[in-house]
C-alpha positions as CSV (number, residue, x, y, z in Angstrom):
1,X,70.3,-86.1,30.9
2,X,67.5,-86.0,28.4
3,X,66.4,-89.1,26.5
4,X,64.5,-89.0,23.3
5,X,63.0,-91.8,21.3
6,X,63.4,-91.4,17.5
7,X,61.6,-93.6,15.0
8,X,64.1,-94.2,12.1
9,X,62.4,-95.1,8.8
10,X,65.0,-95.4,6.1
11,X,62.5,-95.9,3.3
12,X,63.2,-97.0,-0.2
13,X,65.8,-96.4,-3.0
14,X,68.6,-94.2,-1.7
15,X,66.8,-93.9,1.6
16,X,69.0,-96.4,3.6
17,X,72.2,-94.8,2.2
18,X,71.4,-91.3,3.2
19,X,69.8,-92.3,6.5
20,X,73.1,-94.0,7.4
21,X,74.8,-90.6,7.2
22,X,72.1,-88.9,9.2
23,X,72.5,-91.5,12.0
24,X,76.3,-90.8,12.0
25,X,75.5,-87.2,12.8
26,X,72.9,-88.1,15.4
27,X,75.4,-90.3,17.2
28,X,77.9,-87.4,17.3
29,X,75.3,-85.0,18.5
30,X,74.6,-87.4,21.3
31,X,78.3,-87.5,22.3
32,X,78.6,-83.7,22.2
33,X,75.5,-83.0,24.3
34,X,73.8,-84.0,27.5
35,X,71.3,-86.1,25.6
36,X,70.7,-89.7,24.5
37,X,68.8,-90.8,21.5
38,X,67.0,-94.2,21.4
39,X,66.9,-95.0,17.7
40,X,64.0,-97.3,16.8
41,X,64.2,-98.6,13.2
42,X,60.9,-99.3,11.4
43,X,59.8,-100.3,7.9
44,X,58.0,-97.7,5.9
45,X,57.2,-97.5,2.2
46,X,57.6,-100.2,-0.5
47,X,60.0,-102.1,1.8
48,X,57.2,-102.4,4.3
49,X,54.8,-103.6,1.7
50,X,57.1,-106.3,0.4
51,X,58.1,-107.5,3.8
52,X,54.8,-107.1,5.8
53,X,52.2,-106.6,3.1
54,X,51.6,-103.0,4.2
55,X,53.5,-99.9,3.4
56,X,52.8,-98.6,6.9
57,X,52.7,-101.8,9.0
58,X,51.2,-101.9,12.5
59,X,54.6,-102.5,14.0
60,X,55.8,-99.2,12.5
61,X,52.7,-97.4,13.8
62,X,53.4,-98.7,17.3
63,X,57.0,-97.5,17.1
64,X,55.9,-94.1,15.8
65,X,53.2,-93.7,18.4
66,X,55.8,-94.0,21.2
67,X,58.5,-91.9,19.5
68,X,59.3,-88.3,20.5
69,X,60.0,-87.6,16.8
70,X,60.1,-89.4,13.5
71,X,62.7,-89.1,10.8
72,X,62.1,-90.8,7.5
73,X,63.9,-91.3,4.2
74,X,62.3,-91.0,0.8
75,X,59.9,-93.7,-0.3
76,X,58.6,-95.0,-3.6
77,X,59.7,-97.1,-6.6
78,X,60.2,-96.7,-10.3
79,X,57.1,-96.5,-12.4
80,X,57.4,-100.1,-13.5
81,X,58.3,-101.4,-10.0
82,X,55.3,-99.6,-8.5
83,X,53.0,-101.7,-10.7
84,X,53.9,-104.7,-8.5
85,X,52.0,-103.0,-5.6
86,X,48.2,-102.4,-5.7
87,X,47.4,-98.7,-6.4
88,X,45.9,-98.0,-3.0
89,X,48.8,-99.7,-1.2
90,X,51.6,-97.9,-3.0
91,X,53.9,-96.0,-0.6
92,X,52.5,-92.5,-1.1
93,X,48.8,-93.6,-0.7
94,X,49.4,-96.5,1.6
95,X,52.0,-95.0,4.0
96,X,52.8,-91.3,3.6
97,X,49.3,-89.8,3.5
98,X,48.0,-92.1,6.3
99,X,50.9,-91.1,8.5
100,X,50.2,-87.4,7.9
101,X,46.5,-88.1,8.8
102,X,47.4,-90.2,11.8
103,X,49.6,-87.5,13.4
104,X,47.9,-84.5,12.0
105,X,51.2,-83.0,10.8
106,X,49.5,-80.1,9.1
107,X,52.5,-77.6,8.9
108,X,55.3,-78.4,6.5
109,X,58.4,-76.2,6.6
110,X,60.7,-76.4,3.6
111,X,63.7,-74.0,3.7
112,X,65.2,-72.9,0.4
113,X,68.7,-71.7,1.3
114,X,71.8,-71.0,-0.7
115,X,74.5,-68.7,0.6
116,X,76.2,-66.5,-1.9
117,X,79.4,-68.5,-1.5
118,X,77.5,-71.6,-2.9
119,X,75.8,-69.7,-5.8
120,X,77.7,-71.8,-8.3
121,X,75.4,-74.7,-7.5
122,X,72.4,-72.8,-8.8
123,X,71.3,-72.7,-12.5
124,X,70.4,-69.0,-11.9
125,X,72.8,-66.2,-12.8
126,X,74.9,-64.7,-10.0
127,X,73.2,-61.3,-10.4
128,X,69.8,-62.9,-9.7
129,X,71.1,-64.8,-6.6
130,X,72.7,-61.6,-5.3
131,X,73.6,-62.0,-1.6
132,X,72.1,-65.4,-1.5
133,X,68.7,-67.2,-1.3
134,X,67.1,-67.7,2.1
135,X,63.4,-68.3,2.2
136,X,61.1,-70.8,3.8
137,X,57.9,-72.3,2.3
138,X,55.1,-73.1,4.7
139,X,52.8,-75.7,3.2
140,X,49.5,-76.9,4.6
141,X,49.9,-80.7,4.6
142,X,46.8,-82.5,5.5
143,X,44.0,-80.8,3.5
144,X,43.2,-79.9,-0.1
145,X,43.1,-82.1,-3.1
146,X,45.4,-84.8,-1.7
147,X,43.0,-85.6,1.2
148,X,39.6,-85.0,-0.4
149,X,37.2,-87.6,-1.5
150,X,38.2,-89.6,-4.6
151,X,35.9,-91.3,-7.0
152,X,36.7,-93.4,-10.1
153,X,34.2,-95.0,-12.4
154,X,32.4,-95.1,-15.7
155,X,29.8,-92.5,-16.5
156,X,26.5,-92.9,-18.4
157,X,28.2,-92.3,-21.7
158,X,30.6,-95.2,-21.0
159,X,33.6,-93.0,-20.4
160,X,36.0,-93.6,-17.6
161,X,36.2,-90.6,-15.2
162,X,37.8,-89.5,-12.0
163,X,36.6,-87.0,-9.5
164,X,38.8,-85.6,-6.7
165,X,37.6,-83.1,-4.2
166,X,39.6,-80.1,-3.0
167,X,38.3,-79.3,0.5
168,X,39.4,-76.9,3.3
169,X,37.6,-75.5,6.3
170,X,38.5,-72.3,8.1
171,X,40.2,-74.0,11.0
172,X,42.6,-75.8,8.8
173,X,43.5,-72.6,7.1
174,X,43.8,-70.6,10.3
175,X,46.2,-73.0,12.0
176,X,48.7,-73.0,9.1
177,X,48.4,-69.2,8.9
178,X,49.5,-68.9,12.5
179,X,52.6,-70.9,11.8
180,X,53.4,-68.7,8.8
181,X,52.8,-65.4,10.6
182,X,54.9,-66.5,13.6
183,X,57.8,-67.5,11.4
184,X,57.5,-64.2,9.5
185,X,57.5,-62.2,12.8
186,X,60.8,-63.8,13.7
187,X,62.4,-63.1,10.4
188,X,62.0,-60.2,8.0
189,X,58.3,-59.5,8.9
190,X,57.1,-60.1,5.3
191,X,54.7,-62.9,4.4
192,X,53.9,-63.8,0.8
193,X,50.5,-65.4,0.6
194,X,50.3,-67.8,-2.4
195,X,46.8,-68.4,-3.8
196,X,44.7,-68.7,-7.0
197,X,41.6,-66.8,-6.0
198,X,40.9,-65.6,-9.5
199,X,39.8,-69.1,-10.3
200,X,39.5,-71.3,-7.2
201,X,36.8,-70.7,-4.5
202,X,39.1,-72.5,-2.1
203,X,41.6,-69.7,-2.5
204,X,38.9,-67.1,-1.8
205,X,38.2,-68.7,1.6
206,X,42.0,-69.1,2.1
207,X,42.5,-65.3,1.6
208,X,39.5,-64.4,3.8
209,X,40.9,-66.4,6.8
210,X,44.4,-65.1,6.1
211,X,43.1,-61.5,6.4
212,X,41.4,-62.4,9.7
213,X,44.6,-63.9,11.1
214,X,46.7,-61.0,9.9
215,X,45.0,-58.6,12.3
216,X,46.8,-60.5,15.1
217,X,50.2,-59.8,13.5
218,X,50.2,-56.1,12.7
219,X,54.0,-56.0,12.3
220,X,54.0,-58.5,9.4
221,X,53.5,-57.1,5.9
222,X,51.4,-59.4,3.7
223,X,52.0,-59.6,0.0
224,X,49.4,-61.6,-2.0
225,X,50.5,-63.3,-5.1
226,X,49.0,-65.8,-7.6
227,X,50.7,-69.2,-7.6
228,X,51.6,-69.0,-11.3
229,X,53.2,-65.6,-10.8
230,X,55.1,-66.9,-7.8
231,X,56.5,-69.7,-9.9
232,X,57.8,-67.2,-12.4
233,X,59.3,-64.9,-9.7
234,X,61.0,-67.7,-8.0
235,X,63.2,-67.9,-11.1
236,X,63.4,-64.2,-11.9
237,X,63.7,-62.7,-8.4
238,X,63.8,-65.3,-5.6
239,X,65.5,-63.0,-3.1
240,X,62.3,-61.0,-2.7
241,X,60.8,-63.9,-0.8
242,X,61.3,-64.7,2.9
243,X,58.3,-66.6,4.2
244,X,55.7,-68.0,1.7
245,X,52.5,-69.8,2.8
246,X,50.4,-71.9,0.5
247,X,47.9,-74.8,0.3
248,X,48.9,-78.4,-0.1
249,X,49.3,-78.9,-3.9
250,X,50.8,-75.5,-4.5
251,X,53.4,-76.2,-1.8
252,X,54.2,-79.6,-3.3
253,X,55.0,-78.0,-6.7
254,X,56.7,-74.8,-5.6
255,X,59.0,-76.5,-3.1
256,X,60.3,-78.8,-5.9
257,X,60.9,-75.6,-7.9
258,X,62.8,-74.3,-4.9
259,X,65.1,-77.3,-5.1
260,X,65.5,-76.5,-8.8
261,X,66.7,-72.9,-8.2
262,X,69.2,-74.2,-5.6
263,X,70.6,-76.7,-8.1
264,X,69.3,-80.0,-6.6
265,X,66.4,-81.4,-4.6
266,X,69.2,-82.9,-2.5
267,X,69.4,-79.5,-0.8
268,X,65.8,-79.6,0.4
269,X,65.1,-80.9,3.9
270,X,61.7,-80.5,5.6
271,X,59.9,-80.5,8.8
272,X,56.3,-81.8,9.1
273,X,54.8,-80.5,12.3
274,X,51.6,-81.3,14.2
275,X,50.5,-80.2,17.6
276,X,51.7,-83.4,19.3
277,X,54.0,-85.2,16.8
278,X,56.4,-84.3,14.1
279,X,58.3,-86.1,11.4
280,X,61.3,-84.9,9.3
281,X,62.2,-85.9,5.7
282,X,64.0,-84.9,2.6
283,X,61.7,-83.3,0.1
284,X,63.0,-85.4,-2.8
285,X,62.1,-88.9,-4.0
286,X,63.9,-92.2,-3.5
287,X,65.9,-92.0,-6.8
288,X,65.8,-95.8,-7.5
289,X,68.0,-95.3,-10.6
290,X,71.0,-94.4,-8.4
291,X,70.2,-96.6,-5.3
292,X,73.1,-98.6,-4.1
293,X,75.7,-96.5,-6.0
294,X,76.9,-94.4,-3.0
295,X,76.5,-91.2,-5.0
296,X,73.3,-89.7,-3.5
297,X,73.5,-86.4,-1.7
298,X,72.7,-86.8,2.1
299,X,72.4,-83.0,2.7
300,X,68.6,-83.0,2.8
301,X,68.6,-86.0,5.1
302,X,71.1,-84.5,7.5
303,X,69.4,-81.2,7.2
304,X,66.2,-82.9,8.3
305,X,68.1,-84.1,11.4
306,X,69.0,-80.4,12.1
307,X,65.4,-79.4,11.8
308,X,64.4,-82.2,14.2
309,X,67.0,-81.0,16.7
310,X,65.6,-77.5,16.6
311,X,61.8,-78.0,16.4
312,X,61.3,-81.2,18.4
313,X,64.2,-81.1,20.9
314,X,64.9,-77.4,21.3
315,X,68.6,-77.9,20.5
316,X,68.7,-74.7,18.4
317,X,72.5,-74.0,18.6
318,X,73.5,-77.6,17.8
319,X,71.1,-77.5,14.8
320,X,73.0,-74.4,13.6
321,X,76.2,-76.3,14.0
322,X,75.0,-79.1,11.8
323,X,74.0,-76.6,9.1
324,X,77.3,-74.9,9.4
325,X,79.2,-78.3,9.2
326,X,77.4,-79.2,6.0
327,X,77.9,-75.9,4.3
328,X,81.6,-76.0,5.5
329,X,82.0,-79.2,3.4
330,X,80.7,-77.4,0.4
331,X,82.8,-74.4,1.1
332,X,85.9,-76.6,1.1
333,X,85.1,-77.5,-2.5
334,X,83.4,-80.9,-2.1
335,X,80.0,-82.1,-3.2
336,X,78.1,-85.1,-4.4
337,X,77.5,-86.0,-8.0
338,X,74.2,-84.0,-8.3
339,X,76.1,-80.7,-7.7
340,X,79.4,-81.5,-9.3
341,X,79.0,-79.9,-12.7
342,X,81.7,-80.3,-15.3
343,X,84.1,-77.4,-15.2
344,X,82.9,-76.2,-11.9
345,X,86.1,-77.1,-10.1
346,X,84.1,-79.0,-7.4
347,X,85.6,-82.2,-6.1
348,X,83.0,-85.0,-6.3
349,X,82.8,-87.3,-3.3
350,X,80.6,-90.2,-2.3
351,X,77.5,-90.3,0.0
352,X,79.4,-91.7,2.9
353,X,82.4,-89.5,2.3
354,X,80.2,-86.4,2.5
355,X,78.7,-87.7,5.8
356,X,82.2,-88.4,7.2
357,X,83.3,-84.8,6.3
358,X,80.2,-83.4,8.0
359,X,81.1,-85.4,11.2
360,X,84.7,-84.2,11.0
361,X,83.5,-80.5,10.8
362,X,81.0,-80.9,13.6
363,X,83.6,-82.6,15.9
364,X,85.8,-79.5,15.5
365,X,83.1,-77.1,16.6
366,X,82.7,-76.0,20.3
367,X,80.0,-77.7,22.2
368,X,77.1,-75.5,23.2
């Protein structure tokens, strides 16, 4: 029997609520398979700061260091609550970016998936969705503007200024390109390369390295597209995309747009992969305005569990079962508040009821 250690970081806001549903699924997966999961809870985010004085406490680092995989909930507070924490210790700067840097999780996979049967969730017209949306965004996660040098001060004219550096080297670009090309090779063999080379020199280098890597994948067709055009086409013709690769900030923005065309960021799980460690998380925020109300959508949290099963533990078929169980709940006419539009005929259920229904569906599936 295989045994895996999993760091469980519930995070802030709705994090504990949706993590509870993810753990339900993990415990059932454990029952259904020849595997045990050692779940190791850890503080991460604002909760860590208020309890330990650090959004990424040393105790949490120690747990993550020994874990085979990490699953984390959303972090962060409302704008006003965030002011209670020093700027450099706020969850994103004080926890998330340091974790990415510590484990070199440079490859971020964000699937954007909506079967035709669930097209009613999307704000897009049925004729635009067609047979369904099924694409994956590959985002470079530890370079670019978010990780460059930052400078704040007052200039010689007495004006406050800020300077932030966008920096990539060719190795950073090459390693994310290999991820994207390999994914494309196993799918439709089409890769959209998202850039802004008409303005940014960083994109010029990005494209040069992409072309070098492309020679190793002659079966993959590369389509180059400017990031602003890609944003437009995600709304007008999303089904043309299969695998999209982009730098850090472009990926942050376009993947949120991906959630928009699906109808909710609650449908956006993600995998953050490094060569030695990976963590999994919803792409959305902590939604402090609805925390504690039992109305948050746990799909992206449970979907992140499915991605962990596949990418960290090689449990590909069981991961497919988890996806199918979640979509089966939707197909039965149920959803959480974020997707229950007036007049849609969808039956609105709570966070924990959604998790229970996923477990019920998964229990009924054959073991693999």
